[in-house]
C-alpha atoms as one frame of an Amber mdcrd trajectory, in Angstrom:
protein
   8.877   1.260  34.061   5.519  -0.586  33.890   2.237   1.522  35.354  -0.768
   0.030  35.911  -4.021   0.760  34.251  -6.707   1.774  36.566 -10.256   1.178
  35.620 -13.011   3.285  36.748 -16.432   1.314  37.248 -19.109   3.515  38.028
 -22.093   1.579  39.823 -25.181   4.178  38.790 -27.895   3.258  36.257 -26.716
   4.427  32.429 -27.644   7.936  32.102 -27.612   9.970  28.819 -26.064  13.518
  29.299 -26.643  14.338  25.926 -30.107  15.005  25.510 -31.918  17.314  23.244
 -34.108  18.929  25.665 -33.932  19.413  29.388 -36.290  17.154  31.554 -39.119
  19.037  32.988 -38.386  20.628  36.663 -39.932  21.080  39.556 -42.201  24.635
  40.140 -40.577  26.393  43.122 -44.274  27.613  43.271 -45.595  24.351  44.390
 -42.632  23.048  46.646 -44.288  23.065  49.852 -43.808  19.764  51.627 -40.969
  18.994  53.764 -38.349  16.520  53.407 -40.470  14.553  56.149 -43.371  16.402
  57.323 -43.493  14.495  60.791 -40.199  13.468  61.652 -39.991  11.119  64.523
 -36.954  10.490  66.876 -34.303   8.367  65.122 -31.888   5.487  65.849 -28.755
   7.076  64.159 -27.283   4.844  61.348 -23.935   5.120  59.575 -24.277   5.786
  56.238 -20.644   6.893  55.494 -19.777   3.451  54.217 -21.814   3.784  51.214
 -19.214   4.833  49.254 -16.580   2.342  48.511 -14.397   3.207  51.122 -11.007
   1.794  49.469 -11.319   4.175  47.069 -11.108   7.023  49.635  -7.887   5.322
  51.198  -5.871   4.708  48.343  -4.312   8.117  48.215  -3.182   7.644  52.255
  -0.766   5.536  51.909   2.574   6.894  50.737   4.397   3.819  50.469   2.891
   0.459  49.034   2.900  -2.606  51.154   3.987  -5.940  49.867   2.722  -9.204
  50.607   5.006 -12.270  51.502   3.875 -14.720  48.668   6.504 -15.796  46.557
   6.915 -18.591  43.728   4.838 -21.282  44.570   4.452 -20.414  48.140   0.917
 -19.877  49.679   0.045 -16.893  52.076  -1.699 -17.846  55.467  -5.249 -16.660
  55.080  -6.303 -14.306  58.026  -9.050 -15.415  60.397 -12.320 -14.040  59.302
 -14.383 -11.502  61.485 -17.696 -12.382  60.162 -20.109 -13.972  61.930 -20.820
 -17.905  60.875 -24.526 -17.137  60.291 -24.801 -15.948  56.991 -26.535 -12.892
  56.339 -29.013 -12.662  53.422 -31.018 -10.196  51.493 -34.401 -11.425  50.688
 -34.021 -10.820  46.828 -37.277 -12.826  46.730 -39.280 -11.014  48.852 -42.308
  -8.887  48.374 -41.845  -5.635  46.098 -43.406  -2.529  45.510 -43.812  -0.680
  42.181 -42.199   3.238  41.549 -45.451   4.570  40.572 -45.045   7.937  37.982
 -49.005   8.121  38.266 -49.088   8.845  41.711 -45.520  10.302  42.152 -45.064
  13.732  43.663 -43.942  16.424  41.712 -43.207  19.131  44.222 -39.783  20.134
  45.731 -39.806  18.978  49.546 -38.176  21.433  52.361 -34.491  20.575  52.495
 -34.145  18.726  49.311 -31.794  20.509  46.531 -33.741  20.750  43.008 -30.696
  20.775  41.391 -27.445  18.304  42.248 -24.083  18.001  40.457 -22.471  14.641
  39.647 -18.707  14.225  38.997 -17.543  12.186  36.327 -14.008  10.218  36.249
 -12.155   7.923  33.739  -8.980   5.786  33.613  -5.532   6.975  33.833  -2.026
   5.916  34.554  -1.811   4.263  37.913   0.984   3.498  40.561   4.650   2.708
  39.231   5.601  -1.055  39.328   9.223  -1.123  39.752  11.020  -4.309  38.799
  10.467  -7.331  41.167  12.515 -10.554  40.883   9.420 -12.514  41.464   5.417
 -12.032  41.611   4.214  -9.992  44.633   1.040  -8.456  45.569   1.607  -5.023
  46.428  -0.870  -2.845  48.082  -0.496   0.574  46.492  -3.472   2.253  48.100
  -3.538   0.660  51.472  -7.013  -0.718  50.940  -6.167  -3.670  53.850  -7.954
  -5.918  51.129 -11.264  -5.705  52.918 -14.516  -5.534  51.199 -18.160  -5.993
  51.118 -21.151  -7.025  48.535 -21.031  -4.906  45.401 -17.720  -3.211  46.402
 -14.583  -3.831  44.345 -11.423  -5.401  45.975  -8.579  -4.591  43.998  -5.560
  -6.561  43.770  -2.366  -5.101  42.330   0.764  -7.677  41.284   4.108  -7.149
  39.876   7.031  -9.268  38.785   5.610 -11.187  35.701   6.965 -11.576  32.518
   5.546  -9.131  30.016   3.410 -11.071  27.498   2.740 -14.107  30.332  -0.777
 -15.659  30.632  -2.103 -15.662  34.269  -4.672 -17.939  35.776  -6.714 -16.381
  38.370  -8.668 -18.044  40.648 -10.961 -16.876  43.633 -11.089 -19.692  46.119
 -13.468 -19.675  49.288 -12.691 -20.760  52.537 -13.651 -24.616  51.703 -11.419
 -24.830  49.120 -14.274 -24.247  46.339 -13.116 -22.350  43.450 -15.423 -19.731
  43.062 -14.102 -17.876  39.928 -11.507 -18.599  37.512 -10.063 -16.590  34.285
  -7.045 -16.170  32.155  -5.641 -12.614  32.142  -3.158 -11.965  29.248  -0.721
  -9.203  30.444  -0.024  -7.893  26.864   3.050  -6.304  26.941   2.250  -4.509
  30.512   6.061  -5.134  31.557   4.715  -7.504  34.711   1.971  -5.456  36.207
  -1.217  -7.170  36.423  -4.510  -5.316  37.693  -7.572  -7.845  39.010 -10.267
  -6.833  40.882 -13.166  -9.013  42.411 -16.629  -7.779  43.267 -18.403 -10.393
  45.861 -22.190 -10.476  44.935 -24.970  -9.989  46.758 -25.536 -12.603  49.201
 -22.233 -14.058  48.536 -20.871 -15.848  51.531 -18.898 -13.529  54.221 -15.302
 -14.505  55.257 -12.250 -14.659  53.662 -11.269 -15.271  50.244  -8.049 -16.595
  48.591  -7.286 -15.040  45.323  -4.371 -17.297  43.500  -2.641 -16.051  40.377
  -0.528 -18.495  38.808   1.721 -18.295  35.651   5.346 -19.430  34.375   6.867
 -16.714  36.134   5.576 -18.489  39.796   2.711 -18.335  41.911   1.203 -15.624
  44.543  -1.797 -15.459  46.680  -3.611 -12.721  48.550  -6.711 -13.245  50.943
  -9.551 -10.850  50.772 -11.927 -10.456  53.240 -15.701 -10.157  52.697 -17.552
  -8.161  55.721 -21.192  -7.515  56.228 -22.161  -4.148  55.573 -22.519  -2.002
  58.661 -25.440   0.408  57.965 -28.187   0.766  55.556 -27.242  -0.103  51.856
 -28.996   0.566  48.662 -28.245  -2.149  45.863 -28.817  -2.341  42.143 -30.349
  -5.843  41.256 -30.965  -5.743  37.279 -33.565  -3.243  37.323 -34.553  -3.285
  40.611 -33.665  -1.256  43.829 -33.000  -3.077  46.919 -32.903  -1.561  50.277
 -31.315  -3.381  53.291 -30.654  -2.562  56.701 -32.898   0.233  56.844 -35.158
   0.714  60.073 -38.293  -1.431  60.431 -41.163  -0.008  58.583 -39.187   3.201
  57.865 -40.680   5.399  55.531 -38.172   6.277  52.749 -38.431   8.238  49.946
 -37.057   7.426  46.374 -35.677  11.143  44.554 -35.859  10.692  40.665 -33.066
  13.105  38.995 -32.528  13.879  35.088 -29.854  15.476  33.247 -30.082  18.959
  32.234 -28.589  19.697  28.473 -26.301  22.512  28.611 -26.081  23.507  24.530
 -23.353  25.999  24.782 -19.716  24.114  25.362 -18.128  27.394  26.646 -20.816
  27.421  29.439 -20.412  23.778  29.853 -16.728  24.227  30.607 -17.245  26.477
  33.306 -19.050  23.928  34.939 -17.956  21.741  38.025 -19.313  19.465  38.638
 -19.495  18.041  34.958 -23.081  17.340  34.483 -26.076  18.976  36.506 -29.294
  16.708  37.116 -32.524  18.194  38.263 -35.346  16.987  40.613 -38.420  15.491
  38.526 -40.456  13.230  40.314 -40.382  11.328  43.987 -42.022   8.229  45.464
 -42.625   7.152  48.969 -42.361   3.968  50.487 -41.668   1.840  53.626 -39.863
  -0.703  54.525 -40.671  -3.850  56.013 -40.634  -5.624  59.554 -36.884  -6.146
  59.171 -35.858  -2.857  57.426 -35.890  -4.256  53.742 -37.464  -3.112  50.364
 -37.251  -3.940  46.944 -38.467  -1.272  44.251 -39.369  -2.408  40.833 -40.254
  -0.149  37.355 -38.361   2.738  38.270 -37.839   4.379  34.746 -35.439   6.931
  35.339 -31.763   7.765  35.422 -30.178   8.503  38.457 -31.772   8.840  41.690
 -31.244   9.086  45.740 -33.023   7.489  48.839 -33.589   9.340  52.008 -34.804
   7.649  55.058 -37.351   9.346  57.859 -34.404   7.669  60.310 -31.625   6.331
  58.009 -31.228   9.768  56.209 -29.749  10.003  52.623 -28.234   6.408  51.364
 -26.242   6.458  48.524 -26.014   3.862  45.441 -23.280   0.698  46.646 -20.713
   0.461  45.105 -19.984   4.109  43.879 -22.405   7.085  43.464 -20.506  10.320
  42.687 -23.565  13.183  43.242 -23.159  15.562  46.023 -25.615  14.901  48.266
 -29.335  15.790  47.758 -29.583  17.640  51.273 -29.474  21.166  51.423 -27.296
  23.038  53.607 -29.563  26.190  53.423 -31.917  25.114  56.205 -34.182  28.217
  56.254 -34.319  29.476  52.344 -34.436  27.731  49.173 -31.901  27.774  46.529
 -33.092  26.903  42.654 -31.386  27.048  39.565 -33.940  29.197  37.592 -35.719
  27.949  34.727 -36.907  30.773  32.027 -40.590  30.920  33.431 -38.929  31.768
  36.768 -36.694  34.395  35.744 -39.723  36.052  34.061 -41.706  35.922  36.999
 -39.120  36.511  39.914 -38.303  40.138  40.710 -34.572  40.834  40.149 -32.765
  42.138  43.385 -30.412  44.498  41.525 -33.840  46.400  40.661 -34.947  46.704
  44.417 -31.693  48.843  45.377 -29.760  51.083  43.667 -26.877  48.933  42.443
 -23.385  50.698  42.222 -20.705  48.989  40.377 -17.327  48.697  41.460 -14.120
  50.181  39.594 -11.674  49.236  42.201 -11.779  46.314  45.233 -13.856  47.206
  47.555 -17.665  46.116  49.265 -21.124  47.760  49.040 -24.053  47.139  51.194
 -27.637  47.171  49.967 -30.556  46.442  52.383 -34.311  45.157  51.062 -37.304
  43.834  52.284 -39.519  41.122  50.797 -42.281  38.771  51.476 -41.469  35.406
  53.016 -42.222  33.525  50.396 -41.146  35.638  47.179 -38.790  34.185  44.914
 -35.993  37.027  44.147 -33.694  36.656  40.969 -30.059  36.905  42.040 -27.608
  37.616  39.317 -24.113  38.918  38.223 -22.783  39.319  35.167 -19.402  40.261
  33.392 -19.002  42.233  30.430 -16.457  42.855  27.616 -16.098  44.599  24.212
 -15.928  41.176  22.613 -16.137  37.612  23.056 -12.279  36.738  22.829 -11.990
  39.467  25.715 -14.800  38.054  27.466 -12.797  34.892  27.675  -9.431  35.472
  28.352 -10.991  37.839  31.568 -12.814  34.872  32.901  -9.781  33.316  33.207
  -8.574  35.266  36.019 -11.949  35.714  37.610 -13.803  33.631  40.533 -17.079
  34.147  41.180 -18.537  32.802  44.357 -22.221  33.430  45.769 -22.840  33.081
  49.537 -26.007  32.472  51.642 -25.228  33.669  55.275 -21.643  32.670  54.722
 -22.433  29.411  52.692 -21.194  28.920  49.135 -23.870  28.251  46.532 -22.839
  25.314  44.528 -22.742  25.486  40.894 -25.638  23.011  40.102 -27.897  25.676
  41.872 -26.348  28.274  39.390 -27.651  29.079  36.092 -24.570  30.263  33.687
 -25.623  31.537  29.937 -23.275  33.778  27.503 -25.589  36.800  26.467 -25.169
  40.169  24.733 -25.555  43.113  26.393 -28.931  45.042  25.687 -27.843  48.198
  25.593 -23.661  48.140  24.585 -23.583  45.104  22.550 -20.899  43.789  24.643
 -20.241  40.229  25.197 -21.389  39.027  28.997 -21.290  36.272  30.907 -24.118
  35.603  33.679 -23.741  33.802  36.720 -27.778  33.643  38.509 -29.717  32.072
  40.512 -33.310  31.877  42.561 -33.775  32.385  46.233 -36.984  31.995  48.307
 -38.436  30.856  51.324 -36.706  33.490  53.413 -36.923  33.413  57.375 -39.116
  35.880  59.139 -36.865  35.908  62.600 -34.019  37.384  60.838 -32.003  38.944
  58.640 -30.347  36.663  55.539 -27.224  38.070  54.268 -26.606  37.405  50.345
 -23.107  37.964  49.215 -21.345  38.131  45.737 -17.672  38.055  45.794 -15.538
  38.046  42.471 -11.800  38.049  43.212  -9.699  39.216  39.900  -6.577  36.878
  40.219  -5.127  40.044  38.036  -5.715  43.139  36.694  -8.125  42.769  34.145
  -9.046  44.779  31.279 -12.615  44.947  29.642 -11.576  46.451  26.457 -12.370
  50.291  28.165 -11.480  50.093  31.474  -8.860  47.982  33.634 -10.015  46.406
  36.830  -7.120  46.323  39.401  -6.606  42.697  41.016  -8.288  42.306  44.081
 -11.779  41.035  45.814 -15.039  42.996  44.845 -18.031  42.404  47.071 -21.713
  43.289  46.902 -23.506  42.435  49.895 -27.451  42.284  50.397 -29.379  42.263
  53.456 -32.935  40.718  53.006 -35.260  40.889  55.820 -38.858  39.662  54.852
 -42.620  40.102  56.283 -45.091  37.055  56.963 -47.855  38.697  55.067 -45.985
  39.835  51.799 -45.192  38.011  48.752 -46.599  35.293  46.462 -48.815  33.146
  48.725 -48.470  30.138  46.144 -44.423  29.879  46.430 -42.555  27.876  49.217
 -43.541  29.176  52.574 -41.666  28.609  55.712 -43.427  26.315  58.324 -45.055
  27.740  62.019 -42.635  27.889  64.631 -45.148  26.586  67.033 -42.193  24.897
  69.702 -40.608  27.938  71.673 -38.914  30.997  69.955 -34.664  31.281  70.064
 -32.949  33.490  72.438 -32.918  37.131  70.953 -32.419  39.852  73.205 -33.127
  43.395  71.978 -30.246  45.190  70.400 -27.516  46.895  71.969 -26.063  50.454
  71.948 -23.082  50.806  69.963 -19.904  52.467  71.115 -16.280  52.633  70.421
 -13.518  51.713  72.358 -11.106  54.310  72.950  -8.340  53.547  76.174  -6.819
  56.057  78.660  -3.300  55.131  80.022  -3.947  56.351  83.348  -5.250  53.894
  85.881  -8.410  54.758  87.422  -8.765  55.137  91.279 -12.050  53.235  91.667
 -10.362  49.723  91.007  -7.006  48.223  92.318  -6.226  46.054  89.176  -2.815
  44.291  88.817  -0.449  45.542  85.598   0.256  42.197  84.830  -1.512  38.994
  85.122  -1.371  35.142  84.073  -2.905  33.988  81.105  -4.889  30.666  80.322
  -5.082  28.840  77.067  -8.118  26.228  77.283  -8.830  22.992  75.424 -10.255
  20.026  75.340  -7.959  17.405  76.252  -9.703  14.156  74.868  -9.385  12.218
  77.807 -12.026  10.186  79.530 -12.037   6.893  77.908  -8.640   5.686  76.817
  -7.971   2.182  75.540 -11.148   1.600  74.399 -11.958  -0.137  70.943 -14.525
   2.079  70.025 -14.652   6.029  69.598 -15.667   7.774  72.601 -16.467  11.553
  73.363 -14.252  13.396  75.525 -15.025  13.974  78.956 -14.713  17.506  78.989
 -17.019  17.863  76.246 -20.313  20.415  77.156 -23.994  19.084  78.608 -24.822
  22.554  78.624 -24.142  25.442  76.237 -25.489  29.158  75.501 -26.659  31.311
  72.439 -23.437  33.267  71.633 -22.730  35.961  69.379 -20.510  34.529  66.376
 -19.427  36.926  63.535 -21.757  39.718  65.148 -24.011  40.791  67.766 -26.636
  38.583  67.108 -26.810  35.472  68.943 -26.420  32.001  67.524 -27.257  28.575
  68.640 -23.834  26.596  68.190 -23.512  22.991  69.369 -19.958  21.018  69.814
 -19.160  17.445  71.080 -15.147  16.660  71.070 -14.787  12.920  69.726 -11.969
  10.918  70.248 -10.908   7.403  69.186 -12.440   6.856  65.418 -11.073   3.665
  64.074 -10.684   5.156  60.453 -10.507   8.382  58.721 -13.550   9.183  56.317
 -17.055  10.689  56.600 -19.560   9.580  59.346 -23.243   9.895  60.079 -24.394
  12.310  62.859 -27.997  12.867  63.538 -29.312  15.930  65.583 -32.768  15.454
  67.492 -34.270  18.813  68.109 -36.429  19.740  70.912 -39.542  19.027  69.284
 -38.716  15.586  68.181 -37.447  16.695  64.892 -34.469  14.870  63.292 -31.741
  16.339  61.203 -28.933  14.055  59.302 -25.515  15.520  58.886 -23.345  14.043
  56.525 -20.460  16.694  56.539 -18.583  15.333  60.244 -15.275  14.088  58.458
 -12.362  12.201  60.596  -9.090  13.639  58.830  -6.674  12.193  61.415  -6.107
   9.462  63.979  -3.614  10.773  66.230  -5.978  13.721  68.033  -9.499  14.323
  68.827 -11.893  15.823  66.616 -14.610  18.664  66.875 -17.941  18.155  65.610
 -19.319  21.741  65.310 -22.528  22.420  64.114 -24.348  26.129  63.442 -27.910
  25.804  64.065 -29.679  27.434  61.303 -32.156  28.825  61.821 -31.703  29.881
  64.993 -33.168  27.473  66.832 -35.092  27.290  70.184 -33.578  26.183  73.675
 -34.141  23.371  75.232 -32.535  19.327  74.769 -30.602  18.294  71.724 -29.756
  15.142  71.380 -26.872  14.152  69.172 -25.782  10.453  67.973 -22.713   9.703
  66.118 -22.592   6.785  63.408 -24.199   3.484  65.096 -22.365   3.823  68.321
 -24.114   3.339  71.251 -21.832   5.230  73.425 -21.467   7.955  70.819 -24.491
  10.151  72.023 -24.312  13.411  73.770 -27.584  15.086  75.405 -26.777  19.047
  74.989 -29.059  21.393  76.647 -29.013  24.895  75.264 -30.234  27.398  77.818
 -29.801  31.098  78.339 -27.041  32.880  79.679 -27.361  32.773  83.698 -25.179
  36.589  84.640 -23.358  38.966  83.388 -21.376  38.049  80.007 -18.500  39.785
  78.314 -18.288  38.054  74.663 -15.343  38.735  72.108 -16.286  38.449  68.208
 -14.479  39.349  64.857 -16.874  40.551  62.324 -16.503  41.985  58.794 -14.251
  41.612  56.231 -11.079  42.100  57.996 -12.381  40.518  61.418 -12.510  43.218
  63.361 -12.635  42.417  67.231 -15.729  43.505  68.935 -17.297  43.134  72.249
 -20.513  42.780  73.728 -21.935  43.366  77.437 -24.925  41.392  77.996 -27.252
  40.939  81.194 -25.281  43.699  83.223 -27.591  45.545  85.083 -29.504  48.756
  83.756 -27.443  51.950  83.162 -24.656  49.998  85.163 -21.201  51.752  85.103
 -18.483  49.436  83.842 -14.813  49.699  83.184 -13.230  47.625  80.420  -9.719
  46.754  80.700  -7.271  45.740  77.845  -4.437  43.319  78.483  -1.764  42.687
  75.668   0.657  39.373  75.615   4.038  40.075  77.514   6.834  39.544  74.401
   9.502  39.275  77.468   7.564  36.757  79.432   5.282  33.814  77.399   1.568
  33.616  79.479   1.800  37.100  81.193  -0.680  39.695  79.981   0.208  42.992
  80.344  -1.901  46.067  81.154  -2.286  48.460  78.349  -5.190  50.702  78.538
  -8.865  50.777  80.053 -12.017  52.883  79.412 -15.300  53.190  81.461 -18.810
  52.361  80.073 -22.413  52.653  81.145 -24.691  49.952  79.688 -27.762  50.858
  78.057 -31.715  50.488  79.408 -31.333  46.373  79.014 -28.007  46.110  80.680
 -25.948  45.793  77.156 -23.384  47.464  74.898 -21.893  46.435  72.002 -18.631
  48.233  71.329 -16.037  48.632  68.572 -12.252  48.530  68.910  -9.804  49.293
  66.437  -8.310  45.686  66.369  -8.991  43.033  63.775  -7.489  39.391  63.063
  -7.277  39.897  59.209  -3.676  39.083  57.641  -3.432  42.947  56.753  -4.324
  43.976  60.457  -1.879  40.958  62.133   0.751  41.994  59.417   1.712  44.970
  61.718   4.699  44.324  63.797   2.831  46.033  66.705  -0.248  43.837  66.182
  -1.760  41.955  68.765  -4.898  39.843  69.853  -5.671  41.792  72.990  -7.528
  40.030  76.107 -10.513  42.058  77.661 -11.893  42.243  81.595 -15.014  44.256
  82.234 -15.521  45.192  86.487 -19.194  46.495  87.066 -20.283  48.936  89.823
 -23.073  45.934  90.788 -21.954  42.867  88.360 -18.118  42.880  89.398 -15.577
  41.291  87.450 -16.386  39.358  84.266 -13.795  37.698  82.174 -14.470  37.006
  78.472 -16.948  34.129  77.871 -15.062  31.161  76.461 -17.208  28.769  75.714
 -15.524  26.965  72.636 -12.677  26.800  74.811 -10.389  28.070  72.217  -9.028
  31.307  73.407  -6.504  32.497  75.736  -8.089  34.167  78.298  -7.279  35.441
  81.846  -6.059  33.005  84.513  -6.381  35.048  87.419  -8.714  37.889  88.858
  -7.053  40.916  87.963  -8.168  42.990  90.995  -5.507  43.624  93.895  -5.927
  41.452  96.985  -6.859  43.944  99.672
């Protein structure tokens, strides 16, 4: 069997990863500017197609598709969907020059100082089984559609292993645009050819003709116009195309960090880490185009004030440079930063784990204070240490989001007291929010029992959690400082008193409640615009949302929109316009299936102000949803899960002060699905703010739910003043009560 040899062509500027010295890193102490200090309301554009979409689709077609072409038989060309008017980039237009002398050297808020590059290489391709005649095989389901600077890949089988094959690319008017002879050289009948349309090449349908002694076969390729903003390389020039007219953009330049220690480098994923060195700001012309000359660096990324982050076409294997941590800054520490930043473990009384479990600490720092956050594993010698690390996974999390390897500095070292061999993970965190606590969590999981040469640590999850609160007037005033909140406040009710739920079996006499009731499972049905060619927003997507508790009694602002009918699987750009007019671009919305609707869910960090939010999906005119975040309008019963075990807790909110409230618990009827059975109740009194935070013995972890008697309870509250209140089900994902529990008089 022959195998196609795949070539990976990386369309980036050449970068040397073996530099003898690290590039200069921008000092966090001067990083004060935002990604864009004065964002304007934006027209969202789809940046998801900036990476060759055919590469993403190749793994999604299990069975290869064959063309009907045969020896001496031409394949009928498809009708071109391209406009008859030729789209062109003005490559001879005005240029601007990248200037090192005038470059900015701060770290803008919202931009990662360190990013990762994922390298790649060739390898064996799909099996080319014996064919009786030359045949084009669509192994990857790319449908032979491409655009400027994006490879169109054609694989063909059925050739003589040693024959010469003439390859011709023919335009719609019959002109031969490209021609060369390829020799199979013993590849047993497999021929691989890629065609890359140049900038400004004619749009439309091209025919690729393969001819040899075994016969001939043809395949059409359609070159479509780019459907969003693009960044191209034209020689040494950077070409921006289809951005917004007169749009402010920034070019961020990154250089590789040299990792001299081979063992440390082996622990890294991605394979290469780059650090931000300088950046320049430019403005596109009236047509949204720009040519930048004189860029001297290795790797860059463009971020537009309206278009968002745009990668280089055709292939850019960098992670996004936009940080997920919206209200803290996370930096890979330099030696100087380590020497200057306080060590978190020097501010609390650290206690080591000897068995799986969790320890929690609390500290207060200045809002601008950088803190050095680290963890290390030590063993009696280097060999034992390296063996230990094969069974250890280390995860740094900030408010539940993992810190990427590019922001973690890893190093081998010798313990200062024992002389043991150690491996250290470390980062710098700064720019603390003053309106809420930040949770730092280090979770290291031992996949098997680990012996460090002195002690055996049992397999399991070990967690060290630090709750960080900040004050606005402490810390180093020259470090990163958060912007002032000038436009409203988030929804922040006072803390609620805490009690435990201890249910009674006998029913109260004050209420006449039903022993069994019907349940209701609500969910978005995605209906509303079925039959349209473009995607649509589900008719029952909310236009009004409230702040809700998420994994604790603190309130979070959460946006969600149910979307349906997407044309292709892949990533789509989303822009969110905040009430004060600023715009955030989210590149993490991915469509994984075309058969179902997909929910876009966005936790706003930090807790954002109440008001009107505008969510725009890609460039579709009908994919805009206006959502009003409003305070709760009446008494609420919230159910949420918190902690490592997902413990079930309740919050009574906006009841009357000191109101008597009876809480009724129902469980699913095992005999009659869809029916809930009353199993207990308890009477409470709300606090002076009409609230109560109630803990329960239930949880949703695998350990809890493995008990054969475990179930998910459903609660209903009845207040002497507020009346009957069901669980608040804003996200339509829970099984709730489908009728009143009160017996009709």
